[in-house]
ZAMARGU-7977 format. One record per atom (N, C-alpha, C): residue number from 0; residue in three letters; atom name; x, y, z. Coordinates in steps of 0.2 Angstrom, whole numbers, plus 2048, in hexadecimal, padded with zeros to 3 digits. Each point is the difference from the previous one (the first is absolute). Layout:
! ZAMARGU-7977
ATOM  num  residu  atome    u    v    w
ATOM  NUM     ala     CA    X    Y    Z
...
END
This chain:
! ZAMARGU-7977
ATOM  num  residu  atome    u    v    w
ATOM    0     met      N  84C  901  829
ATOM    0     met     CA  7FC  802  7F9
ATOM    0     met      C  802  7FA  7FC
ATOM    1     asp      N  807  803  7FE
ATOM    1     asp     CA  804  7F9  7FA
ATOM    1     asp      C  7FE  7F9  802
ATOM    2     arg      N  7FF  7FF  808
ATOM    2     arg     CA  800  7F9  801
ATOM    2     arg      C  7F9  7FD  7FF
ATOM    3     gln      N  7FA  806  800
ATOM    3     gln     CA  7F9  7FF  800
ATOM    3     gln      C  7FF  7FE  7F7
ATOM    4     val      N  804  804  7FC
ATOM    4     val     CA  800  7FF  7F9
ATOM    4     val      C  802  7F8  7FE
ATOM    5     ala      N  806  800  802
ATOM    5     ala     CA  803  7F9  800
ATOM    5     ala      C  7FC  7F9  800
ATOM    6     leu      N  7FD  802  807
ATOM    6     leu     CA  7FB  7FA  802
ATOM    6     leu      C  7FA  800  7FB
ATOM    7     lys      N  7FD  806  7FD
ATOM    7     lys     CA  7FA  7FF  7FD
ATOM    7     lys      C  804  7FD  7F8
ATOM    8     arg      N  804  802  7FE
ATOM    8     arg     CA  804  7FC  7FB
ATOM    8     arg      C  801  7F9  800
ATOM    9     thr      N  802  7FE  807
ATOM    9     thr     CA  801  7F9  801
ATOM    9     thr      C  7F9  7FC  800
ATOM   10     asn      N  7F9  804  802
ATOM   10     asn     CA  7FB  7FE  800
ATOM   10     asn      C  7FE  7FF  7F9
ATOM   11     arg      N  801  805  7FD
ATOM   11     arg     CA  7FD  800  7F9
ATOM   11     arg      C  804  7FA  7FB
ATOM   12     asp      N  807  7FF  803
ATOM   12     asp     CA  803  7FB  7FB
ATOM   12     asp      C  7FF  7F9  802
ATOM   13     thr      N  7FD  7FE  806
ATOM   13     thr     CA  7FF  7F9  804
ATOM   13     thr      C  7F9  7FF  7FE
ATOM   14     lys      N  7FB  804  7FE
ATOM   14     lys     CA  7F9  800  7FF
ATOM   14     lys      C  7FF  7F9  7FB
ATOM   15     pro      N  803  802  7FA
ATOM   15     pro     CA  7FF  7FA  7FB
ATOM   15     pro      C  803  7FA  801
ATOM   16     ala      N  804  7FD  805
ATOM   16     ala     CA  803  7FB  802
ATOM   16     ala      C  7FA  7FA  802
ATOM   17     ala      N  7FA  803  804
ATOM   17     ala     CA  7FC  7FB  802
ATOM   17     ala      C  7FB  7FE  7FA
ATOM   18     pro      N  7FE  803  7FC
ATOM   18     pro     CA  7FD  7FE  7FA
ATOM   18     pro      C  803  7FB  7FB
ATOM   19     arg      N  808  801  800
ATOM   19     arg     CA  804  7FD  7FC
ATOM   19     arg      C  801  7F9  803
ATOM   20     arg      N  800  800  808
ATOM   20     arg     CA  800  7F8  803
ATOM   20     arg      C  7FA  7FD  7FE
ATOM   21     lys      N  7FA  804  801
ATOM   21     lys     CA  7FB  7FD  7FF
ATOM   21     lys      C  7FF  7FD  7F9
ATOM   22     asp      N  802  803  7FC
ATOM   22     asp     CA  800  7FE  7F8
ATOM   22     asp      C  805  7F9  800
ATOM   23     ala      N  805  800  803
ATOM   23     ala     CA  805  7FB  7FF
ATOM   23     ala      C  7FD  7FA  804
ATOM   24     glu      N  7FD  801  805
ATOM   24     glu     CA  7FD  7FB  805
ATOM   24     glu      C  7F9  7FC  7FA
ATOM   25     arg      N  7FC  805  7FD
ATOM   25     arg     CA  7FA  7FF  7FC
ATOM   25     arg      C  804  7FB  7FA
ATOM   26     thr      N  805  802  7FD
ATOM   26     thr     CA  803  7FD  7FC
ATOM   26     thr      C  802  7F9  7FF
ATOM   27     lys      N  804  7FE  807
ATOM   27     lys     CA  802  7FD  802
ATOM   27     lys      C  7FA  7F8  802
ATOM   28     ala      N  7FB  804  803
ATOM   28     ala     CA  7FB  7FB  801
ATOM   28     ala      C  7FC  7FD  7FB
ATOM   29     glu      N  800  805  7F9
ATOM   29     glu     CA  7FD  7FE  7FA
ATOM   29     glu      C  804  7FB  7FD
ATOM   30     ile      N  806  801  800
ATOM   30     ile     CA  807  7FA  7FD
ATOM   30     ile      C  7FF  7FB  804
ATOM   31     leu      N  7FF  7FF  807
ATOM   31     leu     CA  800  7FB  804
ATOM   31     leu      C  7F8  7FB  7FD
ATOM   32     ala      N  7FB  804  800
ATOM   32     ala     CA  7FB  7FD  800
ATOM   32     ala      C  7FE  7FC  7F6
ATOM   33     ala      N  804  804  7FE
ATOM   33     ala     CA  801  7FD  7F8
ATOM   33     ala      C  805  7FA  801
ATOM   34     ala      N  806  801  804
ATOM   34     ala     CA  803  7FB  800
ATOM   34     ala      C  7FE  7F9  802
ATOM   35     thr      N  7FC  801  808
ATOM   35     thr     CA  7FE  7FB  801
ATOM   35     thr      C  7FB  7FB  7FC
ATOM   36     arg      N  7FC  804  7FC
ATOM   36     arg     CA  7FC  7FD  7FA
ATOM   36     arg      C  804  7FC  7FC
ATOM   37     glu      N  806  803  7FD
ATOM   37     glu     CA  804  7FE  7FA
ATOM   37     glu      C  804  7FA  804
ATOM   38     phe      N  803  7FF  805
ATOM   38     phe     CA  803  7FB  804
ATOM   38     phe      C  7FC  7FB  802
ATOM   39     ser      N  7FB  801  803
ATOM   39     ser     CA  7FA  7FA  803
ATOM   39     ser      C  7FE  7FC  7F9
ATOM   40     glu      N  7FF  804  7FA
ATOM   40     glu     CA  7FD  7FD  7F9
ATOM   40     glu      C  805  7FD  7FC
ATOM   41     cys      N  807  802  801
ATOM   41     cys     CA  805  7FD  7FA
ATOM   41     cys      C  806  7FF  804
ATOM   42     gly      N  800  800  808
ATOM   42     gly     CA  807  7FE  803
ATOM   42     gly      C  804  804  7FE
ATOM   43     leu      N  806  7FF  804
ATOM   43     leu     CA  807  804  7FE
ATOM   43     leu      C  803  801  7FB
ATOM   44     asn      N  801  7F9  7FC
ATOM   44     asn     CA  803  7FF  7FA
ATOM   44     asn      C  7FC  804  7FC
ATOM   45     gly      N  7FC  7FF  800
ATOM   45     gly     CA  7F9  800  7FA
ATOM   45     gly      C  7FE  808  801
ATOM   46     ala      N  800  804  805
ATOM   46     ala     CA  7FE  807  800
ATOM   46     ala      C  806  804  7FD
ATOM   47     arg      N  7FB  806  7FE
ATOM   47     arg     CA  804  804  7FC
ATOM   47     arg      C  7FF  808  802
ATOM   48     val      N  806  803  801
ATOM   48     val     CA  7FF  807  801
ATOM   48     val      C  7FC  804  7FC
ATOM   49     asp      N  801  7FE  7FA
ATOM   49     asp     CA  7FC  804  7FB
ATOM   49     asp      C  7F9  7FF  802
ATOM   50     asn      N  7FE  7FA  801
ATOM   50     asn     CA  7FA  7FE  802
ATOM   50     asn      C  7FB  806  807
ATOM   51     ile      N  807  7FF  804
ATOM   51     ile     CA  7FC  804  804
ATOM   51     ile      C  800  808  800
ATOM   52     ala      N  804  803  7FB
ATOM   52     ala     CA  801  806  7FE
ATOM   52     ala      C  7F9  800  7FC
ATOM   53     ala      N  7FE  7FD  7FD
ATOM   53     ala     CA  7FA  800  7FB
ATOM   53     ala      C  7F9  801  806
ATOM   54     arg      N  801  7FB  804
ATOM   54     arg     CA  7FB  7FF  804
ATOM   54     arg      C  7FE  807  804
ATOM   55     thr      N  806  805  800
ATOM   55     thr     CA  800  806  805
ATOM   55     thr      C  7FF  806  7FC
ATOM   56     arg      N  803  7FF  7FA
ATOM   56     arg     CA  803  807  7FD
ATOM   56     arg      C  805  804  803
ATOM   57     ile      N  806  7FB  803
ATOM   57     ile     CA  804  803  803
ATOM   57     ile      C  806  7FD  7FC
ATOM   58     asn      N  806  805  7FE
ATOM   58     asn     CA  803  7FD  7FC
ATOM   58     asn      C  806  7FC  804
ATOM   59     lys      N  804  7FB  7FC
ATOM   59     lys     CA  802  7FC  803
ATOM   59     lys      C  808  803  804
ATOM   60     arg      N  802  806  7FE
ATOM   60     arg     CA  805  805  803
ATOM   60     arg      C  7FF  800  807
ATOM   61     met      N  7F9  802  802
ATOM   61     met     CA  7FD  800  806
ATOM   61     met      C  800  7FC  804
ATOM   62     ile      N  7FF  7FA  7FD
ATOM   62     ile     CA  7FF  7FB  805
ATOM   62     ile      C  807  7FD  802
ATOM   63     tyr      N  805  7FF  7FB
ATOM   63     tyr     CA  805  7FF  802
ATOM   63     tyr      C  804  807  806
ATOM   64     tyr      N  7FD  804  7FD
ATOM   64     tyr     CA  803  806  806
ATOM   64     tyr      C  7FE  7FF  807
ATOM   65     tyr      N  7FA  7FD  801
ATOM   65     tyr     CA  7FE  7FE  806
ATOM   65     tyr      C  801  7FB  803
ATOM   66     phe      N  801  7F9  7FB
ATOM   66     phe     CA  801  7FA  804
ATOM   66     phe      C  805  7FD  7FB
ATOM   67     lys      N  805  803  7FD
ATOM   67     lys     CA  807  7FD  7FD
ATOM   67     lys      C  7FE  7FB  7FC
ATOM   68     ser      N  7FE  7F9  801
ATOM   68     ser     CA  7FF  7FB  7FC
ATOM   68     ser      C  7FB  7FD  801
ATOM   69     lys      N  7FF  7FB  7FB
ATOM   69     lys     CA  7FB  7FC  800
ATOM   69     lys      C  7FF  7FC  807
ATOM   70     glu      N  806  7FD  800
ATOM   70     glu     CA  7FF  7FC  807
ATOM   70     glu      C  800  804  807
ATOM   71     arg      N  801  805  7FF
ATOM   71     arg     CA  800  804  806
ATOM   71     arg      C  7F8  803  800
ATOM   72     leu      N  7FE  801  7FB
ATOM   72     leu     CA  7F8  801  801
ATOM   72     leu      C  7FC  7FB  802
ATOM   73     tyr      N  802  7FA  7FD
ATOM   73     tyr     CA  7FC  7F9  803
ATOM   73     tyr      C  800  7FE  806
ATOM   74     ile      N  808  802  803
ATOM   74     ile     CA  800  800  808
ATOM   74     ile      C  7FB  805  804
ATOM   75     thr      N  800  807  7FD
ATOM   75     thr     CA  7FC  804  802
ATOM   75     thr      C  7F9  7FF  800
ATOM   76     val      N  7FE  7FD  7FC
ATOM   76     val     CA  7F9  7FD  7FE
ATOM   76     val      C  7FF  7FA  805
ATOM   77     leu      N  804  7FB  802
ATOM   77     leu     CA  7FE  7FC  805
ATOM   77     leu      C  801  803  808
ATOM   78     glu      N  804  805  800
ATOM   78     glu     CA  7FF  803  808
ATOM   78     glu      C  7FA  803  800
ATOM   79     asp      N  7FD  804  7FB
ATOM   79     asp     CA  7FA  803  800
ATOM   79     asp      C  7FC  7FC  802
ATOM   80     ala      N  7FE  7FA  7FB
ATOM   80     ala     CA  7FB  7FB  802
ATOM   80     ala      C  7FF  7FC  808
ATOM   81     tyr      N  806  800  802
ATOM   81     tyr     CA  801  7FE  807
ATOM   81     tyr      C  7FE  805  805
ATOM   82     arg      N  801  806  7FE
ATOM   82     arg     CA  800  805  804
ATOM   82     arg      C  7F8  802  800
ATOM   83     arg      N  7FD  7FF  7FB
ATOM   83     arg     CA  7F8  802  801
ATOM   83     arg      C  7FC  7FA  804
ATOM   84     ile      N  803  7FA  7FF
ATOM   84     ile     CA  7FD  7FB  804
ATOM   84     ile      C  800  801  807
ATOM   85     arg      N  806  802  802
ATOM   85     arg     CA  803  802  807
ATOM   85     arg      C  7FC  805  803
ATOM   86     glu      N  800  805  7FC
ATOM   86     glu     CA  7FC  806  802
ATOM   86     glu      C  7F8  7FF  802
ATOM   87     ala      N  7FD  7FD  7FB
ATOM   87     ala     CA  7FB  7FD  800
ATOM   87     ala      C  7FC  7FB  806
ATOM   88     glu      N  806  7FE  803
ATOM   88     glu     CA  7FF  7FA  806
ATOM   88     glu      C  800  806  806
ATOM   89     lys      N  804  805  800
ATOM   89     lys     CA  801  805  806
ATOM   89     lys      C  7F9  801  801
ATOM   90     gln      N  7FB  802  7FB
ATOM   90     gln     CA  7F9  803  802
ATOM   90     gln      C  7FC  7FB  803
ATOM   91     leu      N  802  7F9  801
ATOM   91     leu     CA  7FC  7FD  801
ATOM   91     leu      C  7FF  801  80A
ATOM   92     arg      N  806  802  802
ATOM   92     arg     CA  800  801  807
ATOM   92     arg      C  7FF  7F9  805
ATOM   93     leu      N  805  7FC  7FE
ATOM   93     leu     CA  7FF  7FA  804
ATOM   93     leu      C  801  800  806
ATOM   94     asp      N  803  804  803
ATOM   94     asp     CA  803  801  808
ATOM   94     asp      C  7FA  803  803
ATOM   95     asp      N  7FA  803  7FC
ATOM   95     asp     CA  7F9  801  804
ATOM   95     asp      C  7FD  7FB  800
ATOM   96     leu      N  7FF  7FB  7FC
ATOM   96     leu     CA  7FD  7F9  800
ATOM   96     leu      C  801  7FB  806
ATOM   97     pro      N  7FB  7FC  802
ATOM   97     pro     CA  802  7FA  803
ATOM   97     pro      C  803  7FB  7FC
ATOM   98     pro      N  804  7FB  802
ATOM   98     pro     CA  805  7FE  7FC
ATOM   98     pro      C  7FD  7FB  7FB
ATOM   99     ser      N  7FB  7FB  801
ATOM   99     ser     CA  7FD  7FC  7FC
ATOM   99     ser      C  7FD  805  7FB
ATOM  100     glu      N  7FD  806  802
ATOM  100     glu     CA  7FD  803  7F9
ATOM  100     glu      C  805  804  7FC
ATOM  101     ala      N  805  802  804
ATOM  101     ala     CA  807  802  7FC
ATOM  101     ala      C  802  7FB  7FA
ATOM  102     ile      N  801  7FA  803
ATOM  102     ile     CA  802  7FC  7FA
ATOM  102     ile      C  7FB  7FF  7FC
ATOM  103     arg      N  7FA  800  801
ATOM  103     arg     CA  7F9  7FE  7FB
ATOM  103     arg      C  801  805  7FC
ATOM  104     leu      N  800  807  801
ATOM  104     leu     CA  800  805  7FD
ATOM  104     leu      C  806  800  7FA
ATOM  105     leu      N  807  7FE  803
ATOM  105     leu     CA  806  801  7FC
ATOM  105     leu      C  7FF  7FA  7F9
ATOM  106     ala      N  7FC  7FB  802
ATOM  106     ala     CA  800  7FB  7FB
ATOM  106     ala      C  7FB  802  7FC
ATOM  107     glu      N  7FA  803  801
ATOM  107     glu     CA  7FB  802  7FC
ATOM  107     glu      C  803  805  7FC
ATOM  108     phe      N  805  806  804
ATOM  108     phe     CA  802  804  7FB
ATOM  108     phe      C  807  7FF  7FA
ATOM  109     thr      N  803  7FA  804
ATOM  109     thr     CA  804  7FF  7FC
ATOM  109     thr      C  7FE  7FB  7F9
ATOM  110     phe      N  7FA  7FF  800
ATOM  110     phe     CA  7FC  7FB  7FA
ATOM  110     phe      C  7FE  806  7FC
ATOM  111     asp      N  7FC  806  802
ATOM  111     asp     CA  7FE  802  7FB
ATOM  111     asp      C  805  806  7FE
ATOM  112     tyr      N  804  803  804
ATOM  112     tyr     CA  806  803  7FC
ATOM  112     tyr      C  803  7FC  7F9
ATOM  113     his      N  802  7FA  802
ATOM  113     his     CA  804  7FD  7F9
ATOM  113     his      C  7FB  7FF  7FB
ATOM  114     trp      N  7F9  7FE  802
ATOM  114     trp     CA  7FC  7FF  7FA
ATOM  114     trp      C  7FF  806  7FE
ATOM  115     asn      N  7FF  806  803
ATOM  115     asn     CA  7FE  806  7FC
ATOM  115     asn      C  806  804  7FF
ATOM  116     asn      N  806  7FD  800
ATOM  116     asn     CA  806  802  7FE
ATOM  116     asn      C  805  7FB  7FC
ATOM  117     pro      N  7FE  7FE  7FC
ATOM  117     pro     CA  802  7FB  7FD
ATOM  117     pro      C  809  801  7FD
ATOM  118     gln      N  801  806  800
ATOM  118     gln     CA  806  801  7FD
ATOM  118     gln      C  804  7FE  805
ATOM  119     leu      N  800  801  806
ATOM  119     leu     CA  805  7FF  804
ATOM  119     leu      C  803  7F8  800
ATOM  120     ala      N  7FA  7FC  7FF
ATOM  120     ala     CA  801  7F9  800
ATOM  120     ala      C  805  7FE  7F9
ATOM  121     lys      N  7FD  803  7FC
ATOM  121     lys     CA  804  7FF  7F9
ATOM  121     lys      C  808  803  800
ATOM  122     leu      N  801  806  804
ATOM  122     leu     CA  807  802  802
ATOM  122     leu      C  804  7FA  806
ATOM  123     val      N  7FC  7FE  803
ATOM  123     val     CA  803  7FB  805
ATOM  123     val      C  802  7FA  7FC
ATOM  124     val      N  7FC  7FE  7FB
ATOM  124     val     CA  801  7FA  7FD
ATOM  124     val      C  805  801  7FB
ATOM  125     ile      N  800  806  7FB
ATOM  125     ile     CA  807  802  7FD
ATOM  125     ile      C  806  7FF  803
ATOM  126     glu      N  801  803  806
ATOM  126     glu     CA  805  802  805
ATOM  126     glu      C  804  7F9  802
ATOM  127     asn      N  7FA  7FB  803
ATOM  127     asn     CA  802  7FA  800
ATOM  127     asn      C  804  7FB  7FA
ATOM  128     val      N  7FD  802  7FB
ATOM  128     val     CA  803  7FD  7F9
ATOM  128     val      C  809  802  7FF
ATOM  129     his      N  801  805  803
ATOM  129     his     CA  807  805  801
ATOM  129     his      C  802  7FE  806
ATOM  130     lys      N  7FD  7FB  805
ATOM  130     lys     CA  804  7FF  806
ATOM  130     lys      C  7FF  804  804
ATOM  131     gly      N  7FD  806  800
ATOM  131     gly     CA  801  805  804
ATOM  131     gly      C  808  804  7FF
ATOM  132     lys      N  803  7FF  7FA
ATOM  132     lys     CA  805  804  800
ATOM  132     lys      C  800  808  801
ATOM  133     asn      N  7FA  801  7FC
ATOM  133     asn     CA  801  808  800
ATOM  133     asn      C  7FD  803  805
ATOM  134     leu      N  7FA  7FC  804
ATOM  134     leu     CA  800  803  806
ATOM  134     leu      C  804  800  805
ATOM  135     ser      N  806  7FD  801
ATOM  135     ser     CA  805  7FF  805
ATOM  135     ser      C  803  805  7FE
ATOM  136     arg      N  800  806  7FB
ATOM  136     arg     CA  804  804  7FF
ATOM  136     arg      C  7FD  807  803
ATOM  137     ser      N  7FB  7FD  803
ATOM  137     ser     CA  7FB  807  803
ATOM  137     ser      C  803  802  806
ATOM  138     asn      N  801  806  802
ATOM  138     asn     CA  803  803  807
ATOM  138     asn      C  7FA  7FE  805
ATOM  139     ser      N  7FA  801  7FD
ATOM  139     ser     CA  7F9  801  806
ATOM  139     ser      C  7FC  7FB  800
ATOM  140     ile      N  800  7FB  7FC
ATOM  140     ile     CA  7FB  7FB  7FF
ATOM  140     ile      C  800  7FC  809
ATOM  141     thr      N  805  7FF  802
ATOM  141     thr     CA  7FE  7FD  807
ATOM  141     thr      C  7FD  805  805
ATOM  142     gly      N  803  807  800
ATOM  142     gly     CA  7FD  804  805
ATOM  142     gly      C  7F8  801  7FE
ATOM  143     leu      N  7FF  7FE  7F9
ATOM  143     leu     CA  7F9  803  7FD
ATOM  143     leu      C  7FB  7FB  804
ATOM  144     asn      N  802  7FA  801
ATOM  144     asn     CA  7FB  7FA  801
ATOM  144     asn      C  802  7FF  807
ATOM  145     ile      N  803  802  804
ATOM  145     ile     CA  801  7FE  807
ATOM  145     ile      C  7FA  802  804
ATOM  146     ser      N  7FB  804  7FD
ATOM  146     ser     CA  7FB  802  805
ATOM  146     ser      C  7FB  7FD  7FF
ATOM  147     ile      N  7FF  7FA  7FD
ATOM  147     ile     CA  7FA  7FC  800
ATOM  147     ile      C  803  7FB  805
ATOM  148     ile      N  805  7FD  7FF
ATOM  148     ile     CA  803  7FC  805
ATOM  148     ile      C  7FF  801  808
ATOM  149     asp      N  803  806  7FF
ATOM  149     asp     CA  7FF  804  809
ATOM  149     asp      C  7F9  800  802
ATOM  150     ala      N  7FB  801  7FB
ATOM  150     ala     CA  7FA  802  802
ATOM  150     ala      C  7FC  7F7  802
ATOM  151     ile      N  802  7FC  7FB
ATOM  151     ile     CA  7FD  7FA  803
ATOM  151     ile      C  803  7FC  806
ATOM  152     ala      N  808  802  802
ATOM  152     ala     CA  802  7FF  806
ATOM  152     ala      C  7FB  802  806
ATOM  153     arg      N  801  805  7FE
ATOM  153     arg     CA  7FC  805  805
ATOM  153     arg      C  7F7  7FD  803
ATOM  154     val      N  7FD  7FD  7FA
ATOM  154     val     CA  7FB  7FF  800
ATOM  154     val      C  801  7F8  803
ATOM  155     leu      N  805  7FB  7FE
ATOM  155     leu     CA  800  7FA  804
ATOM  155     leu      C  802  801  807
ATOM  156     gln      N  803  803  802
ATOM  156     gln     CA  803  801  806
ATOM  156     gln      C  7F9  802  804
ATOM  157     arg      N  7FD  805  7FE
ATOM  157     arg     CA  7FA  803  805
ATOM  157     arg      C  7FB  7F9  800
ATOM  158     gly      N  800  7FD  7FA
ATOM  158     gly     CA  7FA  7FA  800
ATOM  158     gly      C  802  7FA  806
ATOM  159     ala      N  808  7FF  7FE
ATOM  159     ala     CA  802  7FB  805
ATOM  159     ala      C  800  802  807
ATOM  160     glu      N  801  806  803
ATOM  160     glu     CA  7FE  802  806
ATOM  160     glu      C  7FB  7FF  801
ATOM  161     glu      N  7FA  802  7FE
ATOM  161     glu     CA  7F9  7FF  802
ATOM  161     glu      C  7FD  7F9  7FE
ATOM  162     gly      N  804  7FC  7FF
ATOM  162     gly     CA  7FF  7F9  7FF
ATOM  162     gly      C  7FB  7FE  7F8
ATOM  163     val      N  800  805  7FD
ATOM  163     val     CA  7FB  7FF  7F9
ATOM  163     val      C  804  7FD  7FA
ATOM  164     leu      N  806  801  801
ATOM  164     leu     CA  804  7FE  7F9
ATOM  164     leu      C  806  7FC  802
ATOM  165     arg      N  801  7FC  7FC
ATOM  165     arg     CA  806  7FA  801
ATOM  165     arg      C  808  806  801
ATOM  166     ala      N  804  7FD  806
ATOM  166     ala     CA  805  804  800
ATOM  166     ala      C  807  7FE  7FD
ATOM  167     asp      N  800  7FA  7FB
ATOM  167     asp     CA  804  7FE  7FE
ATOM  167     asp      C  800  802  7F7
ATOM  168     ile      N  7FE  804  7FE
ATOM  168     ile     CA  7FF  803  7F9
ATOM  168     ile      C  804  804  7FF
ATOM  169     asp      N  805  7FF  7FA
ATOM  169     asp     CA  804  804  7FE
ATOM  169     asp      C  7FD  806  7FC
ATOM  170     pro      N  800  806  801
ATOM  170     pro     CA  7FE  806  7FB
ATOM  170     pro      C  801  800  7FA
ATOM  171     val      N  807  7FF  7FF
ATOM  171     val     CA  801  7FF  7F9
ATOM  171     val      C  7FD  7FA  7FC
ATOM  172     glu      N  800  7FB  803
ATOM  172     glu     CA  7FC  7FA  7FE
ATOM  172     glu      C  7F8  801  7FE
ATOM  173     leu      N  7FE  804  805
ATOM  173     leu     CA  7F8  801  800
ATOM  173     leu      C  800  804  7F9
ATOM  174     his      N  804  805  801
ATOM  174     his     CA  7FF  804  7FA
ATOM  174     his      C  802  7FD  7F8
ATOM  175     met      N  804  7FD  801
ATOM  175     met     CA  800  7FA  7F9
ATOM  175     met      C  7FA  7FD  7FF
ATOM  176     thr      N  7FD  7FC  805
ATOM  176     thr     CA  7FA  7FC  7FF
ATOM  176     thr      C  7FB  804  7FD
ATOM  177     ile      N  7FF  807  803
ATOM  177     ile     CA  7FA  803  7FE
ATOM  177     ile      C  801  802  7F9
ATOM  178     ser      N  807  803  7FE
ATOM  178     ser     CA  802  803  7FA
ATOM  178     ser      C  7FE  7FB  7FB
ATOM  179     ala      N  804  7F8  801
ATOM  179     ala     CA  7FF  7FD  7FB
ATOM  179     ala      C  7F8  7FD  7FE
ATOM  180     leu      N  7FD  7FF  805
ATOM  180     leu     CA  7F8  7FE  7FF
ATOM  180     leu      C  7FD  806  7FB
ATOM  181     ser      N  801  805  802
ATOM  181     ser     CA  7FE  807  7FC
ATOM  181     ser      C  802  800  7FA
ATOM  182     leu      N  807  800  7FF
ATOM  182     leu     CA  803  800  7F9
ATOM  182     leu      C  7FE  7FB  7FC
ATOM  183     phe      N  7FE  7FA  802
ATOM  183     phe     CA  7FF  7FA  7FB
ATOM  183     phe      C  7FA  801  7FC
ATOM  184     his      N  7FB  803  805
ATOM  184     his     CA  7FA  801  7FC
ATOM  184     his      C  801  805  7F9
ATOM  185     val      N  806  804  801
ATOM  185     val     CA  7FF  805  7FB
ATOM  185     val      C  805  7FD  7F9
ATOM  186     thr      N  806  7FD  803
ATOM  186     thr     CA  804  7FD  7FC
ATOM  186     thr      C  7FE  7F9  7FB
ATOM  187     asn      N  7FB  7FE  805
ATOM  187     asn     CA  800  7FA  7FC
ATOM  187     asn      C  7F9  7FE  7FE
ATOM  188     arg      N  7FB  806  800
ATOM  188     arg     CA  7F7  7FE  7FF
ATOM  188     arg      C  801  7FF  7F8
ATOM  189     tyr      N  803  801  7FD
ATOM  189     tyr     CA  7FE  7FE  7F7
ATOM  189     tyr      C  803  7F9  801
ATOM  190     thr      N  807  7FE  802
ATOM  190     thr     CA  801  7F9  7FE
ATOM  190     thr      C  7FC  7FA  805
ATOM  191     phe      N  800  802  806
ATOM  191     phe     CA  7FB  7FB  805
ATOM  191     phe      C  7FB  800  7FD
ATOM  192     gly      N  7FC  806  7FE
ATOM  192     gly     CA  7FA  800  7FF
ATOM  192     gly      C  7FE  7FC  7F9
ATOM  193     thr      N  805  7FF  7FA
ATOM  193     thr     CA  7FF  7FD  7FD
ATOM  193     thr      C  802  7F9  800
ATOM  194     val      N  805  7FD  804
ATOM  194     val     CA  801  7F9  802
ATOM  194     val      C  7FB  7FE  804
ATOM  195     phe      N  7FD  803  805
ATOM  195     phe     CA  7FC  7FC  803
ATOM  195     phe      C  7F7  803  7FE
ATOM  196     arg      N  801  803  7FB
ATOM  196     arg     CA  7F9  804  7FD
ATOM  196     arg      C  7FC  802  807
ATOM  197     arg      N  803  805  802
ATOM  197     arg     CA  7FE  804  806
ATOM  197     arg      C  7FF  807  7FF
ATOM  198     asp      N  7FA  803  803
ATOM  198     asp     CA  7FF  806  7FF
ATOM  198     asp      C  805  803  804
ATOM  199     met      N  804  805  7FE
ATOM  199     met     CA  805  804  805
ATOM  199     met      C  800  805  800
ATOM  200     val      N  7FB  805  7FB
ATOM  200     val     CA  7FE  807  800
ATOM  200     val      C  7FB  803  801
ATOM  201     ser      N  7FA  7FC  801
ATOM  201     ser     CA  7FB  803  801
ATOM  201     ser      C  801  804  806
ATOM  202     glu      N  7FA  804  802
ATOM  202     glu     CA  7FF  803  807
ATOM  202     glu      C  7FF  7FC  806
ATOM  203     glu      N  7FB  7FB  7FF
ATOM  203     glu     CA  7FF  7FA  804
ATOM  203     glu      C  807  7FC  802
ATOM  204     ala      N  803  7FE  7FB
ATOM  204     ala     CA  806  7FC  800
ATOM  204     ala      C  805  803  804
ATOM  205     val      N  803  807  7FF
ATOM  205     val     CA  803  804  804
ATOM  205     val      C  800  801  807
ATOM  206     ala      N  7F9  800  800
ATOM  206     ala     CA  7FE  802  807
ATOM  206     ala      C  800  7F8  805
ATOM  207     gln      N  7FD  7FA  7FC
ATOM  207     gln     CA  802  7FB  804
ATOM  207     gln      C  807  7FE  802
ATOM  208     arg      N  803  802  7FA
ATOM  208     arg     CA  809  7FE  803
ATOM  208     arg      C  801  805  805
ATOM  209     lys      N  800  807  800
ATOM  209     lys     CA  800  805  805
ATOM  209     lys      C  7FF  7FC  808
ATOM  210     lys      N  7FA  7FF  7FF
ATOM  210     lys     CA  7FD  7FC  807
ATOM  210     lys      C  804  7FA  801
ATOM  211     glu      N  803  7FC  7FD
ATOM  211     glu     CA  803  7FB  800
ATOM  211     glu      C  807  800  804
ATOM  212     ile      N  804  805  7FB
ATOM  212     ile     CA  806  802  804
ATOM  212     ile      C  801  803  806
ATOM  213     val      N  7F8  804  801
ATOM  213     val     CA  802  804  806
ATOM  213     val      C  7FD  7FA  806
ATOM  214     asp      N  7FC  7FD  800
ATOM  214     asp     CA  7FE  7FB  804
ATOM  214     asp      C  807  7FA  801
ATOM  215     ile      N  803  7FF  7FB
ATOM  215     ile     CA  808  7FB  802
ATOM  215     ile      C  804  803  802
ATOM  216     ile      N  801  808  801
ATOM  216     ile     CA  805  803  804
ATOM  216     ile      C  7FD  802  806
ATOM  217     ser      N  7FA  800  801
ATOM  217     ser     CA  7FD  803  807
ATOM  217     ser      C  801  7F9  804
ATOM  218     arg      N  7FE  7F9  7FD
ATOM  218     arg     CA  801  7FA  803
ATOM  218     arg      C  807  800  802
ATOM  219     tyr      N  805  801  7FB
ATOM  219     tyr     CA  806  7FE  801
ATOM  219     tyr      C  803  804  806
ATOM  220     val      N  7FE  806  801
ATOM  220     val     CA  803  805  805
ATOM  220     val      C  7FE  7FD  808
ATOM  221     ser      N  7F9  7FF  7FF
ATOM  221     ser     CA  7FD  7FF  806
ATOM  221     ser      C  802  7FC  806
ATOM  222     ala      N  7FF  803  806
ATOM  222     ala     CA  804  7FC  806
ATOM  222     ala      C  7FB  7FB  801
ATOM  223     gln      N  7F9  801  7FE
ATOM  223     gln     CA  7FA  7FC  804
ATOM  223     gln      C  800  7F8  7FA
END
C-alpha cells in the first residue's frame, strides 16, 4: 500500500516535467529564430543580444541561461542552419532514385533551398569573413554535414557500376560545385546584376539560371 502511494506521489511530482521541457525547447527555438535573423542581418560583431531579446520578448537573462554567450549562440545558429538543410536533403530519398535522376534532383533542390532560404548564404558569407574560426569551435558541425557526402558517394558508386555516371568524381568536390553554383545566385544577385545590367531576381531569370546549373551538373557527372 505504502509503495502504491509512493508511486502515485512520484507520478504526480514528475508530470509537470514534460511541459517544462516543451516550454524550454519552444523558448530555445524562438531565440534561435530571432538570433538567425539578427546574425544574418548584422553579422557576429554587429548583432546585439538586446535586439534578439526584443525580437522574442524573452529577456536577456534567459538567452544567456540557455546559450551562455553571444558567441555560443552564434555557433548554435550556424549549427542549426546546417542541420536544417541536411535534414531537408534526407527527405529527397536519393537512394531510391536512378543515379542520374538523383543527381539532377539534388542540384534542383540545392538551388531552390538556397534561393528560398537566403539567411543560410548570409551566415556562410559572414563566417567566412571570420575565416571559419567560430565554426571550428563546434563539436557537431562535421557530423552534421557528413550525411550529404555519404549520400552523394552512394549515388556516384551506383552510377559508376551501372555505367551512367563517371567513376572519377570526388563526392566532396561535387557537393562543393553544386553548392557554389547555387550560392552564387543568392550572394551575388545584386552586384552581378548591377555590373552586367542583368535581371537576376525575376521568376523567369531564376528559373533559367536553375535550369542552366542543373544541366551543367548533369552533363558533368554523365558517363555518356
